N, C-alpha and C positions, 0 to 999 in steps of 0.2 A: 814032813811037817813035825812029827814028834821029836826028831833030833833038833830041829830049830827051836821048838818050844822049850826043850830041856836046856839048850844053850842060853835061851832067854832067861830062864829061871836062875841059872847059875852065873849069869852075867858074863858069859864067855862070848864076847863080841866077835872074835875071830871065827869060832865054830858056827856062830849064828850067821855070819856074813857069807859063808860058803854056800848057803842055800838060797841066797837072795841076789837077784840081778842088780847090776850097778845102777840101772835107771828105774828101779822099783819105786812106786809111789805108795804112800801110806795116808789113809784117812782115819784119824782116831775118833773115838766116840763123841768128843766135844766138837768135832768139825775141823780140828787142826790138821793141816796138810804138812807132811814131812817127807824128806828124801831118805835114802838108805844111809847116807853119811850122818844126817841129823838123828835118825832113829837108833843107829848102831852105837852111838856114844854111850848110851845107857846111863847118862849122868843123873837121871831121875831116880836111880836105884840107890838112894842114900837113906840110912836110918831104919830100914825095915828088911824083913825076909819075905820072899814071895813064893807061892806055889801055884801051879796052873793045872786045872783039871779040864780035859776036853771030852765032849760026848756028842752023840747024834751026828756023826760025821757022814756027809754025803758028797760023793764025787761024780762029776759028769765030764766025759772026755769029748773034746771037739778037735780031732786030728792032733795037731801039735800043741794043743792048749787043754788044760784041765781046770775046771771050776770046782772049788772045794768050799763047802759051807759046814759050819759046826757051831756047837754051843761051847762057850768057855767060861769057867768059873775061876776067877783070880782071887786068891786069899793073900792079904798082906798083914804081917804081924809086926806091930810097932811095940816091942817089949811085951807087956801084958794086954795091949789093945789089939783087936783084930778088925780088919775091914774086908768086906767081901763084895765083889762086883761080878755081875753076870752079863755076858755079852753074846751076841749073835754075830759071828765073823764070816766074811767071805774072802777067799783067797784065789788068785788066778796064777797058774803056773804055765810056763812056756818051755818047750824043749829047745835048749840052746847048747850047741856043740855036744850033742848027745847027753846033756844033763838037764834035769828038770829044775828050774829055778823060779822063785817067787817074783812076779813082776807087778802085782797090785794087791793091796790089802785094805779092806774096809772093816771097821769095827763099829758095831751098833750096841749101845747100852740097853739092856732089858730092864725096864723100870719095874721095881717091886710092886705087886698089886696091893691095894689097900686091904685092911682087915674087913671082913664082912660084918656089918652091924645088923643084928637080928631085929626086924621090925614086925609089927602086927600087920599081916597081909591086908587087913581092912583099910590100912592107910594108903594102899596102892590105888584104891578106887578114885581118889581125888586127882590122880595123875593120868587116868585113862582119858584118851581123846586124841585128836589130831592137831598137830602143831605145824605152822606154815612159816617158811622163810621167804617163799614166793609161791606163785600159783602152782608150780609143778614140784617144788622142793618141799616135801612134807616129812614129818616124823610122826608115826602112829604108835601109840602106847596101848597095849592090851594086857589084860590079866587072865591067866589060866590057872585056876586053883590058887595055890599059894605063891605062884611065880609071876613076875612082871616081865613083859617083853616089849622091845622097841624095834621099829622097822622104818628105816629111811626109804623114801621112794626109789624104786629100782634095785633095792638090796634085800637080802633075806633077813628075817627077823632074828634077834639075838636076845638072850636073857639078860635083863638088867639086874645087877647085884648091888645091894645097898651098902655104901660106905658111911652114909648118914641119912637123915630123913629127907634131905634135898639133893644129895650127890650120889650118883650111881656109876658103875663101871661094867665093862664086858670082859669076861675072861680072855686073856691073851691080847688085850687091846690097851694101848696107853691112853686112850681118850677118856675124858671125864664128861659125864652126862648130868647136867645140873638143871633142877626145876626151880622156877622163880615164883614166889607168891606175892600178893599185894598185902596191904595192911590188915585186911580181914582174914588172911590165910588162904584165900582162893588162889589156885594155881593159874598163872597167866602166861607163862612162857617156859621154854626149854632152851638151854644154852649148851652147845657142843663145843668142847675145848680139846684140842689135840695139836701138839707140836707147833704152837704159835697161831693156829687157826682158831678163830672164835666166831661161831655162827649162832644167831639168835632166831628162834622159832616162836612165833606168837600162837598161843592156844586158840583154836577156832571155837567160836561160840556156837554150840549145837542148838 
């Protein structure tokens, strides 16, 4: 894997291809599907220099197949400008003719977490309560000291971190937890947003 990554950095398509099966499939972070031939052209490597840093590598062997997961940091330098992307990648290798070759690759973008906005914990009190999307689908908000927690029915509770007075997030989760107020400032609903999913929970009147 490291040899293939180095070949990718240096745009050595021949060295990169030696580690990849002819029928390998690629799923890029934006959902684009490509083949070995399309991916190995490396035509997108124009106008910048790239470096790749891999960490947290985990491998699991299943007979003649190995599943590899790892975190990848890609840094691209466009002159004096720098762009950094963080990904969680999954690779599948198969033993072919006594050689291990990549047969499938999936890339997932790790979305940067919002900056935490410090709020007066007393503002949390108006958020406390139970919100309902249906009879059984609920979201319960509680306060423990200076911390706010949310729990969806059937799931463990998680600390809600404030990105603003109305928008919160959970560490390690790409979802956005939004609270909706009426014209008087009273909290009337909670909206869960994640990867195209939007679910509204109406605050239960206690």
